[in-house]
RODO-2510 file (C-alpha; in nm, 4 decimals, decimal comma):
residues 91
     n   res          X          Y          Z
     1     x    -1,7247    -1,1699    -3,0815
     2     x    -1,7365    -1,3780    -3,3982
     3     x    -1,4579    -1,3909    -3,6562
     4     x    -1,6578    -1,1655    -3,8880
     5     x    -1,6617    -0,8912    -3,6218
     6     x    -1,2908    -0,9216    -3,5506
     7     x    -1,1630    -0,9498    -3,9078
     8     x    -1,2285    -0,8202    -4,2570
     9     x    -1,2261    -1,0532    -4,5582
    10     x    -0,9751    -0,9357    -4,8164
    11     x    -0,9213    -1,0813    -5,1625
    12     x    -0,5955    -1,1302    -5,3530
    13     x    -0,5849    -0,8467    -5,6049
    14     x    -0,2200    -0,8280    -5,7069
    15     x     0,0842    -1,0525    -5,7208
    16     x     0,4225    -0,9346    -5,8416
    17     x     0,7908    -1,0141    -5,8045
    18     x     1,0861    -0,7803    -5,8119
    19     x     1,4515    -0,7272    -5,7292
    20     x     1,7584    -0,9449    -5,7291
    21     x     1,6152    -1,1533    -5,4469
    22     x     1,2947    -1,2003    -5,6483
    23     x     1,0737    -1,1138    -5,3542
    24     x     0,7072    -1,1767    -5,4233
    25     x     0,4537    -0,9142    -5,3212
    26     x     0,0954    -1,0173    -5,2551
    27     x    -0,1714    -0,7501    -5,2142
    28     x    -0,5042    -0,8381    -5,0549
    29     x    -0,7784    -0,5740    -5,0620
    30     x    -1,1225    -0,5230    -4,9168
    31     x    -1,4164    -0,5765    -5,1563
    32     x    -1,4549    -0,1988    -5,1890
    33     x    -1,0850    -0,1614    -5,2746
    34     x    -1,0308     0,1119    -5,0176
    35     x    -0,7996    -0,0775    -4,7793
    36     x    -0,5186    -0,3247    -4,8394
    37     x    -0,2728    -0,5630    -4,6798
    38     x     0,0622    -0,6095    -4,8516
    39     x     0,2744    -0,9188    -4,7860
    40     x     0,6291    -0,9664    -4,9136
    41     x     0,7548    -1,3226    -4,9268
    42     x     1,0747    -1,4842    -5,0416
    43     x     1,0382    -1,7513    -5,3114
    44     x     1,1483    -2,0099    -5,0522
    45     x     0,8766    -1,9072    -4,8067
    46     x     0,6218    -1,8856    -5,0871
    47     x     0,6815    -2,2542    -5,1711
    48     x     0,5992    -2,3514    -4,8111
    49     x     0,3012    -2,1210    -4,7601
    50     x    -0,0464    -2,1582    -4,9071
    51     x    -0,1561    -1,8535    -5,1035
    52     x    -0,5345    -1,8396    -5,0902
    53     x    -0,7885    -1,6333    -5,2809
    54     x    -0,8877    -1,4509    -4,9624
    55     x    -0,7657    -1,3939    -4,6097
    56     x    -0,9341    -1,2608    -4,2981
    57     x    -0,7425    -0,9630    -4,1636
    58     x    -0,7662    -0,7633    -3,8421
    59     x    -0,8839    -0,4119    -3,9378
    60     x    -0,5854    -0,2436    -3,7713
    61     x    -0,3475    -0,4266    -4,0096
    62     x    -0,5084    -0,2721    -4,3184
    63     x    -0,3647     0,0353    -4,4893
    64     x    -0,5665     0,2845    -4,6955
    65     x    -0,5336     0,2602    -5,0739
    66     x    -0,3741     0,5784    -5,2020
    67     x    -0,5654     0,6745    -5,5151
    68     x    -0,9025     0,6347    -5,6852
    69     x    -0,7680     0,4453    -5,9867
    70     x    -0,6043     0,1819    -5,7672
    71     x    -0,9149     0,1571    -5,5468
    72     x    -1,1328     0,0933    -5,8518
    73     x    -0,8899    -0,1654    -5,9894
    74     x    -0,8661    -0,3436    -5,6534
    75     x    -1,2457    -0,3444    -5,6096
    76     x    -1,2941    -0,4931    -5,9590
    77     x    -1,0285    -0,7597    -5,8992
    78     x    -1,1674    -0,8449    -5,5535
    79     x    -1,5120    -0,8909    -5,7088
    80     x    -1,3676    -1,1121    -5,9841
    81     x    -1,1797    -1,3265    -5,7320
    82     x    -1,4893    -1,3615    -5,5108
    83     x    -1,6974    -1,4737    -5,8093
    84     x    -1,4412    -1,7296    -5,9324
    85     x    -1,2833    -1,8715    -5,6161
    86     x    -1,3752    -1,9965    -5,2734
    87     x    -1,1977    -1,7847    -5,0093
    88     x    -0,9692    -2,0726    -4,9018
    89     x    -0,8885    -2,1927    -5,2569
    90     x    -0,5188    -2,1920    -5,3407
    91     x    -0,4306    -1,9524    -5,6188
***
């Protein structure tokens, strides 16, 4: 099997920080916006890790997106990211 059959390309669609520990949440979504992968990183880990425009994710790690409005927003942002960035570009 090739990588494309084993993984799904997901694009960075949301980045936010919260809480006293200032955890950073990264949300990657499929181009259709219907599935997502959420990563929470500490600022320390974020400094050591490359954040890229897209990641390849095993389908079983993806969660469904809860509502239509969010799906539409994620799909639009995924399209924008795909048009403006190479998948492995740091963002």
